[in-house]
C-alpha positions in Angstrom: 3.0 0.6 -15.1 -0.3 0.3 -15.3 -2.4 0.2 -12.0 -3.3 -3.1 -10.5 -7.1 -2.7 -10.8 -6.9 -1.6 -14.4 -4.7 -4.8 -15.2 -7.0 -6.8 -13.2 -10.3 -5.4 -15.1 -8.2 -6.3 -18.5 -7.4 -9.8 -17.2 -11.2 -10.4 -16.3 -12.1 -8.7 -19.6 -9.6 -11.1 -21.7 -10.9 -14.2 -20.0 -14.6 -13.4 -20.6 -14.2 -12.0 -24.4 -12.2 -15.1 -24.8 -15.3 -17.2 -23.9 -17.9 -15.0 -25.6 -16.3 -15.0 -28.6 -15.7 -18.5 -28.6 -19.2 -19.5 -27.5 -21.1 -17.1 -29.6 -19.1 -17.2 -32.7 -17.0 -20.0 -32.6 -13.9 -18.0 -32.8 -11.2 -18.2 -30.1 -9.7 -14.9 -29.7 -7.4 -13.8 -27.3 -7.6 -9.9 -26.5 -7.1 -6.8 -24.6 -3.7 -7.9 -23.0 -1.9 -7.7 -26.5 -1.4 -11.4 -26.4 -0.8 -12.9 -29.8 -4.1 -13.7 -31.9 -5.1 -16.6 -33.2 -4.7 -17.9 -36.7 -8.1 -18.4 -38.5 -7.7 -19.5 -42.2 -4.3 -18.4 -42.2 -4.8 -14.8 -41.0 -3.8 -13.7 -37.4 -6.8 -12.3 -35.6 -6.7 -10.1 -32.4 -8.9 -7.9 -30.4 -7.1 -5.4 -27.9 -7.8 -2.4 -26.3 -6.8 0.5 -28.3 -3.9 2.8 -27.7 -2.7 6.5 -28.3 -0.1 4.9 -31.1 -3.5 3.5 -32.9 -4.9 7.3 -33.1 -3.9 7.9 -36.8 -4.8 4.3 -38.1 -8.3 4.6 -36.3 -8.6 8.1 -37.7 -7.8 7.0 -41.3 -10.3 4.0 -40.9 -13.2 6.1 -39.6 -12.6 8.8 -41.9 -12.9 6.6 -44.8 -16.3 5.4 -44.0 -17.9 8.7 -42.9 -19.6 9.1 -46.2 -21.8 6.4 -44.9 -23.4 9.1 -42.9 -24.4 11.5 -45.4 -27.8 11.5 -47.0 -26.1 12.5 -50.5 -22.8 10.7 -51.1 -21.4 13.7 -52.9 -21.6 16.3 -50.2 -19.1 17.2 -47.8 -19.2 16.5 -43.9 -20.3 19.3 -41.9 -17.6 21.1 -40.1 -19.0 19.8 -36.5 -18.7 16.3 -37.8 -15.2 16.6 -39.4 -14.0 18.3 -36.3 -14.6 15.1 -34.4 -12.5 13.1 -36.9 -9.3 15.1 -36.1 -6.5 13.4 -34.9 -6.4 15.1 -31.6 -10.3 14.3 -30.7 -9.4 10.4 -31.4 -6.1 10.9 -29.0 -8.7 12.6 -26.4 -11.0 9.7 -26.9 -8.2 7.2 -26.5 -6.8 8.7 -23.3 -10.1 9.3 -21.7 -11.5 7.2 -19.0 -15.0 7.8 -20.4 -14.6 5.6 -23.2 -13.9 1.9 -24.1 -12.0 1.8 -27.1 -11.1 -1.4 -28.9 -9.6 -2.6 -32.3 -9.8 -5.6 -34.4 -6.6 -6.4 -35.8 -6.2 -8.8 -39.1 -2.6 -9.7 -39.6 -1.6 -6.6 -37.5 -3.9 -4.3 -39.6 -6.4 -2.3 -37.6 -9.9 -3.3 -39.9 -12.5 -2.4 -36.9 -12.9 -0.2 -34.1 -15.5 0.2 -31.4 -15.7 3.4 -28.8 -18.3 3.1 -26.2 -18.8 6.4 -24.1 -19.7 5.9 -20.9 -20.9 2.1 -20.0 -23.5 2.2 -22.7 -23.5 4.6 -25.8 -21.8 3.6 -29.0 -19.7 6.3 -30.1 -18.1 4.5 -33.0 -18.5 1.4 -34.5 -16.4 1.1 -37.8 -15.2 -2.0 -40.1 -13.1 -1.4 -43.1 -15.4 -1.7 -46.1 -13.4 -4.5 -47.7 -13.9 -6.5 -44.3 -17.6 -5.5 -43.9 -20.1 -8.6 -43.4 -17.6 -11.0 -41.7 -18.7 -10.6 -38.3 -16.1 -8.1 -37.1 -18.5 -5.7 -35.6 -20.2 -8.5 -33.7 -16.8 -9.6 -32.4 -16.0 -6.0 -31.3 -19.5 -5.4 -29.6 -19.2 -8.7 -27.8 -15.9 -8.1 -26.3 -16.8 -4.5 -25.7 -19.8 -5.2 -23.7 -18.4 -8.1 -22.0 -16.7 -5.7 -20.0 -19.6 -3.3 -19.2 -22.7 -3.6 -17.1 -25.4 -1.6 -18.8 -29.2 -2.5 -18.9 -29.8 -0.3 -21.8 -27.2 0.8 -24.8 -27.5 3.6 -27.1 -26.5 4.6 -30.5 -27.3 7.1 -33.5 -26.9 4.7 -36.2 -26.1 5.5 -40.0 -29.1 4.7 -42.1 -26.4 2.0 -43.5 -25.6 0.5 -40.2 -29.2 -0.1 -39.0 -29.5 -3.8 -39.8 -26.0 -4.6 -37.9 -27.4 -3.0 -34.9 -30.8 -5.0 -35.4 -28.7 -8.1 -35.6 -27.1 -7.1 -32.1 -30.9 -6.8 -30.5 -31.2 -2.9 -31.1 -34.5 -1.5 -31.8 -35.5 2.2 -33.3 -36.0 4.3 -30.3 -36.9 7.4 -32.2 -37.8 8.9 -35.4 -35.0 8.9 -38.1 -33.4 12.3 -38.0 -31.2 14.3 -40.0 -28.5 17.5 -39.1 -26.8 19.2 -41.8 -27.1 16.4 -44.3 -25.7 13.6 -41.5 -28.8 11.3 -41.5 -29.2 8.6 -38.4 -31.5 6.6 -36.6 -31.7 6.6 -32.7 -31.5 3.1 -31.5 -31.4 1.2 -28.0 -30.9 -2.2 -26.9 -32.4 -3.1 -23.3 -31.1 -6.2 -21.8 
């Protein structure tokens, strides 16, 4: 049985996310406590805390999109990066108290995932390719940050995702960089 303080945090988070999502995107979502989502255009939407049981589906989602980091689409991922995509690494992040992990479900299928390290660093934010451009990343961002109280958020964005983070209010915080064929833009959001 979950501890009471964790349960209270999730209840407060559920209430705040519900209000944030309703106010900012006009989509009422019940989340984090595993409550049923709402029907939007005939599809059931839910945002909830990710569990160990989600690890394989999250790994598959992130792995399917990791090519967006590569400078050359035909290249292989460097081993240090592909090691972070191992199922055991996802399980470790999902179990760790150092990470906030949420999934976005559409008709019970995981189509989005956010992982925030500590209280302010976006470690992962991925949305299934065929669901991009629908505001899912914004929903995940709003719900995740409603539980965090950081003054500054950071991310190493893929070049592809820079416009998404700019829409959240992030700005470049350094020069674009590349490591072993992985190109990224350091960014931060100051509140």
